[in-house]
C-alpha positions as CSV (number, residue, x, y, z in Angstrom):
1,M,92.5,34.9,111.6
2,I,95.4,33.0,110.1
3,P,98.0,33.0,113.0
4,Y,101.7,33.6,112.4
5,G,102.5,30.4,114.2
6,R,100.6,27.4,115.6
7,Q,101.4,24.0,117.2
8,D,100.7,20.7,115.5
9,I,99.0,18.2,117.9
10,R,98.1,14.7,116.8
11,Q,96.5,11.7,118.4
12,E,99.8,10.1,119.3
13,D,100.7,13.3,121.2
14,I,97.5,13.1,123.2
15,D,97.9,9.4,123.8
16,A,101.5,9.9,125.1
17,V,100.4,12.6,127.6
18,T,97.3,10.6,128.7
19,E,99.5,7.6,129.4
20,V,101.7,9.7,131.7
21,L,98.6,10.9,133.5
22,R,97.6,7.3,134.1
23,G,101.1,6.3,135.2
24,D,103.1,6.7,138.4
25,F,105.3,9.8,137.5
26,L,104.1,13.3,136.7
27,T,107.6,14.6,137.3
28,Q,111.1,13.2,137.6
29,G,110.2,10.0,135.8
30,P,111.4,8.2,132.6
31,Q,110.0,10.6,130.0
32,V,112.4,13.5,130.6
33,P,115.5,11.3,130.0
34,A,113.7,9.9,126.9
35,F,113.1,13.4,125.6
36,E,116.7,14.4,126.3
37,A,117.9,11.4,124.4
38,A,115.8,12.3,121.4
39,V,117.2,15.8,121.3
40,A,120.7,14.6,121.8
41,Q,120.3,12.2,118.9
42,A,118.8,14.8,116.6
43,T,121.6,17.3,117.3
44,N,124.6,14.9,117.6
45,A,125.2,16.1,121.1
46,V,126.5,13.9,123.9
47,H,124.4,15.6,126.6
48,A,121.0,17.2,126.6
49,V,119.5,18.8,129.7
50,A,115.7,19.5,129.7
51,V,114.1,22.4,131.6
52,N,110.9,24.2,131.8
53,S,111.7,27.0,129.2
54,A,114.5,28.1,126.9
55,T,115.0,31.1,129.3
56,S,115.7,28.7,132.1
57,A,118.1,26.8,129.7
58,L,120.0,30.0,128.9
59,H,120.2,30.9,132.6
60,I,121.6,27.5,133.7
61,A,124.0,27.6,130.7
62,C,125.4,30.9,131.9
63,L,125.6,29.7,135.5
64,A,127.4,26.6,134.4
65,L,130.0,28.7,132.6
66,G,130.5,30.7,135.7
67,L,129.0,34.0,134.6
68,G,128.6,36.3,137.6
69,R,129.1,39.7,139.1
70,G,131.7,41.8,137.4
71,D,131.5,39.7,134.2
72,L,130.1,40.8,130.8
73,L,127.7,39.0,128.5
74,W,127.2,40.1,124.8
75,T,124.3,39.1,122.7
76,S,122.2,40.3,119.7
77,P,119.9,43.2,120.0
78,I,117.4,41.4,117.6
79,T,116.1,38.7,120.0
80,F,113.6,38.2,122.7
81,V,114.6,40.0,125.9
82,A,115.5,36.7,127.6
83,S,118.8,36.4,125.7
84,A,120.0,39.5,127.5
85,N,118.1,39.2,130.7
86,V,119.9,36.0,131.7
87,G,123.1,37.9,132.0
88,L,121.6,40.4,134.4
89,L,120.0,37.5,136.4
90,C,123.6,36.1,136.8
91,G,124.7,39.5,138.1
92,A,126.7,40.3,135.0
93,D,126.6,43.4,132.8
94,V,125.1,43.1,129.3
95,D,126.1,44.6,125.9
96,F,125.1,43.9,122.3
97,V,126.7,43.2,118.9
98,D,124.9,44.6,115.9
99,V,123.4,42.3,113.3
100,D,124.1,41.5,109.7
101,P,121.6,43.4,107.5
102,E,120.8,40.4,105.4
103,T,120.1,37.7,108.0
104,A,119.5,39.7,111.2
105,N,122.0,37.4,112.9
106,M,125.0,38.6,114.8
107,C,127.5,40.1,112.4
108,P,131.0,38.5,112.6
109,K,132.6,41.7,111.3
110,A,130.9,43.8,114.0
111,L,131.9,41.2,116.5
112,S,135.5,41.2,115.4
113,E,135.7,45.0,115.7
114,K,134.0,45.0,119.1
115,L,136.2,42.3,120.5
116,E,139.4,44.1,119.3
117,A,138.2,47.3,121.0
118,A,137.2,45.4,124.2
119,K,140.6,43.7,124.4
120,A,142.3,47.1,124.1
121,A,140.1,48.5,126.8
122,G,140.7,45.4,129.1
123,R,137.1,44.3,129.3
124,L,136.3,41.3,127.2
125,P,133.0,39.5,127.6
126,K,133.0,36.2,129.4
127,V,130.0,34.8,127.5
128,L,128.7,35.5,124.0
129,I,125.2,34.5,123.0
130,P,124.6,34.6,119.2
131,V,121.0,34.2,118.3
132,H,119.9,32.0,115.3
133,M,117.1,34.4,114.2
134,C,114.1,32.8,112.5
135,G,115.7,29.4,112.5
136,Q,118.8,30.2,110.5
137,S,122.2,29.5,112.1
138,C,124.6,32.4,112.6
139,D,128.0,32.0,110.9
140,M,129.2,29.9,113.8
141,A,132.5,29.1,112.1
142,A,133.5,32.8,112.1
143,I,131.9,33.5,115.5
144,G,133.5,30.4,117.1
145,A,136.9,31.2,115.7
146,L,136.7,34.7,117.2
147,A,135.5,33.4,120.5
148,R,138.5,31.0,120.7
149,E,140.9,33.8,119.7
150,Y,139.7,36.0,122.5
151,G,138.9,33.4,125.1
152,V,135.2,33.9,125.2
153,K,132.6,31.2,126.0
154,V,129.8,30.7,123.6
155,V,126.1,29.8,124.1
156,E,124.1,29.5,120.9
157,D,120.6,30.7,121.4
158,A,119.0,28.3,119.0
159,S,115.5,28.8,120.4
160,H,114.2,29.1,116.8
161,A,116.5,26.5,115.2
162,I,115.8,22.9,116.3
163,G,116.2,20.8,113.1
164,G,118.3,23.5,111.3
165,S,121.9,22.8,110.2
166,F,125.2,24.6,109.6
167,E,127.9,23.4,107.3
168,G,125.9,20.2,106.9
169,K,125.8,19.4,110.6
170,P,122.8,19.8,112.9
171,V,122.5,23.0,115.0
172,G,123.1,21.9,118.6
173,D,126.3,19.8,118.0
174,C,128.3,22.6,119.7
175,R,131.2,22.3,117.2
176,H,131.7,26.1,117.5
177,S,130.2,26.7,121.0
178,D,130.1,25.4,124.6
179,I,126.4,25.0,124.9
180,T,123.3,25.3,122.6
181,V,119.8,26.2,123.8
182,F,116.5,25.3,122.2
183,S,112.9,26.4,122.8
184,F,109.8,24.2,122.7
185,H,107.2,26.9,123.0
186,P,104.0,26.1,121.0
187,V,104.9,28.3,118.0
188,K,108.3,26.7,117.7
189,I,109.2,23.8,115.4
190,V,108.6,21.2,118.1
191,T,106.6,21.8,121.2
192,T,106.4,20.6,124.8
193,A,103.8,23.3,125.6
194,E,106.6,25.2,127.4
195,G,110.1,23.9,127.6
196,G,113.8,24.2,126.8
197,V,116.8,22.0,126.3
198,A,120.5,22.8,126.6
199,T,122.9,20.6,124.6
200,T,126.7,20.2,125.2
201,Q,129.6,17.9,124.5
202,D,131.1,18.7,127.9
203,A,130.2,16.3,130.7
204,A,131.2,18.7,133.4
205,L,128.9,21.5,132.0
206,A,126.0,19.0,131.7
207,Q,126.5,18.0,135.3
208,K,126.5,21.6,136.5
209,M,123.3,22.4,134.4
210,E,121.6,19.3,135.9
211,L,122.4,20.6,139.4
212,F,121.3,24.2,138.6
213,R,117.9,23.0,137.2
214,S,117.0,21.3,140.5
215,H,117.9,23.6,143.4
216,G,121.6,22.6,143.3
217,V,120.6,19.5,145.2
218,T,122.2,16.1,144.6
219,R,122.0,12.5,145.9
220,D,125.2,11.5,144.1
221,P,127.8,10.6,146.8
222,V,130.6,11.7,144.3
223,L,129.3,15.3,144.4
224,M,128.8,15.4,148.2
225,E,131.0,16.8,150.9
226,G,131.8,14.1,153.4
227,E,130.0,10.8,153.8
228,S,126.3,10.1,153.0
229,E,124.2,9.6,156.1
230,G,121.9,7.0,154.4
231,P,119.7,6.3,151.3
232,W,117.5,9.3,152.2
233,Y,120.4,11.7,152.2
234,Y,120.9,14.6,149.9
235,Q,123.0,17.8,149.9
236,Q,122.7,21.2,148.3
237,V,126.1,21.8,146.7
238,E,125.1,24.8,144.4
239,L,122.5,27.6,144.6
240,G,120.1,26.4,142.0
241,L,116.4,26.8,141.0
242,N,113.4,24.6,140.3
243,Y,113.6,24.6,136.5
244,R,112.6,21.0,136.0
245,M,110.5,19.9,133.0
246,T,107.4,17.7,133.8
247,E,106.8,14.2,132.5
248,L,103.7,15.5,130.6
249,Q,105.8,18.0,128.7
250,A,108.5,15.5,128.0
251,A,106.1,12.9,126.7
252,L,104.7,15.4,124.3
253,G,108.3,16.3,123.3
254,V,109.2,12.7,122.5
255,T,106.3,12.2,120.1
256,Q,106.9,15.6,118.5
257,M,110.7,15.0,118.0
258,A,109.8,11.9,116.0
259,R,108.3,14.3,113.4
260,L,111.2,16.9,113.4
261,S,112.3,16.3,109.9
262,E,108.8,16.3,108.6
263,Y,108.2,19.7,110.3
264,V,111.4,21.3,109.0
265,D,110.9,20.0,105.5
266,R,107.3,21.4,105.4
267,R,108.4,24.8,106.7
268,N,111.1,25.0,104.1
269,L,108.7,24.1,101.3
270,L,106.3,26.8,102.5
271,A,109.2,29.3,102.7
272,E,110.1,28.5,99.1
273,R,106.5,29.1,98.0
274,Y,106.7,32.5,99.7
275,D,110.0,33.2,98.0
276,A,108.6,32.5,94.6
277,A,105.3,34.4,95.1
278,L,106.7,37.5,96.7
279,G,109.7,38.0,94.5
280,N,108.3,40.8,92.4
281,L,106.8,42.8,95.3
282,P,108.3,45.9,96.9
283,L,109.6,44.0,99.9
284,K,112.7,42.2,101.0
285,R,112.6,38.4,101.6
286,P,114.6,36.6,104.2
287,G,118.4,36.5,103.5
288,R,120.0,33.1,103.3
289,L,123.4,32.0,104.6
290,A,124.9,29.6,102.0
291,T,126.3,27.3,104.7
292,A,123.1,27.0,106.7
293,R,119.7,25.4,106.3
294,S,117.0,27.2,108.3
295,S,114.3,25.4,110.2
296,F,112.1,28.5,109.4
297,H,110.5,29.2,112.7
298,L,109.7,32.6,111.2
299,Y,109.3,34.1,107.7
300,V,110.1,37.8,108.0
301,I,109.5,40.2,105.2
302,R,110.8,43.7,105.2
303,V,108.9,46.7,103.8
304,E,109.8,50.4,103.6
305,A,109.9,51.7,107.2
306,A,107.5,54.5,106.4
307,R,104.9,52.0,105.3
308,R,105.4,49.2,107.8
309,R,102.6,50.2,110.2
310,A,100.1,50.7,107.5
311,V,101.0,47.4,105.8
312,F,100.9,45.6,109.2
313,E,97.5,47.0,110.1
314,A,96.1,46.2,106.6
315,L,97.2,42.6,107.0
316,R,95.6,42.3,110.4
317,A,92.4,43.8,109.0
318,A,92.5,41.2,106.3
319,G,92.6,38.4,108.9
320,I,96.3,37.7,108.6
321,G,97.8,37.3,112.1
322,V,101.2,39.0,111.4
323,N,103.6,40.0,114.2
324,V,106.9,41.7,114.6
325,H,110.1,40.0,115.8
326,Y,111.7,41.7,117.6
327,I,111.8,45.2,119.1
328,P,115.6,45.7,119.7
329,V,116.4,44.9,123.3
330,H,118.6,47.9,123.9
331,T,115.6,50.2,123.1
332,Q,113.4,48.7,125.9
333,P,112.8,51.0,128.8
334,Y,114.6,48.8,131.3
335,Y,117.7,48.7,129.1
336,R,117.5,52.5,128.5
337,R,117.7,52.9,132.3
338,L,120.9,50.9,132.1
339,G,122.3,53.5,129.8
340,F,121.6,52.2,126.3
341,E,120.3,54.6,123.6
342,A,118.6,54.5,120.3
343,G,121.2,54.7,117.5
344,Q,123.8,52.5,119.1
345,F,123.0,49.4,116.9
346,P,121.8,50.9,113.6
347,Q,121.4,47.7,111.7
348,A,119.2,46.1,114.3
349,E,117.1,49.3,114.5
350,S,116.8,49.4,110.7
351,Y,115.7,45.7,110.6
352,Y,113.1,46.3,113.3
353,A,111.6,49.3,111.5
354,Q,110.9,47.2,108.4
355,A,110.1,43.7,109.7
356,I,106.8,41.9,109.6
357,S,106.5,38.2,110.4
358,I,103.9,36.6,108.2
359,P,102.3,33.2,108.9
360,L,104.5,30.1,108.7
361,Y,103.8,26.8,110.5
362,Y,103.5,23.2,109.7
363,G,99.7,23.1,109.3
364,L,99.5,26.2,107.1
365,S,97.7,25.0,103.9
366,E,98.6,26.1,100.4
367,A,95.2,27.7,100.2
368,A,95.7,29.7,103.4
369,Q,99.2,30.6,102.3
370,D,97.8,31.9,99.1
371,Q,95.4,34.1,101.1
372,V,98.4,35.5,102.9
373,I,100.2,36.2,99.7
374,A,97.1,37.9,98.2
375,A,96.8,40.1,101.3
376,V,100.4,41.1,101.1
377,E,100.0,42.0,97.5
378,T,96.9,44.1,98.3
379,A,98.6,45.8,101.3
380,L,101.6,46.8,99.2
381,A,99.6,47.9,96.1
């Protein structure tokens, strides 16, 4: 079976992790800061805060922005459920903004209309989480301008998009947002086995996120109430969680980040091969935003909705490990119990009904990719 995604592990990765195992620190040592520095450098961010997953990064980002009970978070319905769940975990309510039919990213026009209506109703969101689907940035210039106009905080869910760019600048520089979050799951561009990072230009937000990832506990006298009782002393100044990244994960991340450009270039080359080979088939290829360069975490084709299941099953039977990204969040049973219904976000539902993610990863050979292409041609014949 050719998987839809797969990590790339080399000897230098194994050596880095082994060195940590032989060293003094398995957690809270020098590798996490080194990994944070690598991500900050790659994204032109001043601050990077590493945690154990992108979900954790989204959670502490929302906590740092003060999202809580009585507040409202908006995100995209085409995403993994975590993008919405973090709002509920903060005690806030959640709603969605429909997607652009070409890119499956949050639609600026739909956002503008929804913000106008929300302002008139007196219930604007506190936090907006646009999702960079498949590795391609949303139109952050348009989204950021709307957020500033309506006083909304923005967290970019760039779980798919490390190494991508928007308007010639790296995703994660937070020019149009407050915080950007990346995932380092094994099928993503770069892996730490599991892990996430939140980047920001704001020192105060970075400090809050560092507190929230480690129980809200500090040894910094500046953050404490009253005088320190001695070098052993610490205080809990926030209600945080244990979201720390291990030294093993961070060491893997450091060596992986050194190959970021190589990974993204290869994925774009493979995407271009798909573009050329699939152009005459009865399917829709991924839409491109002229101002963005995707990191191509995923390559999603869209076929006629009535044929999607048959095509999907034919590809699986042919040894092609296709998948579907994503089932719209608002259609999940949990969210239906919150009052959401099918039909509320038609572009997202239409996208889902047609989408098939075909294999795309750094180690995918041209020969294996040609097998995928041939299987798609046969399935659609």
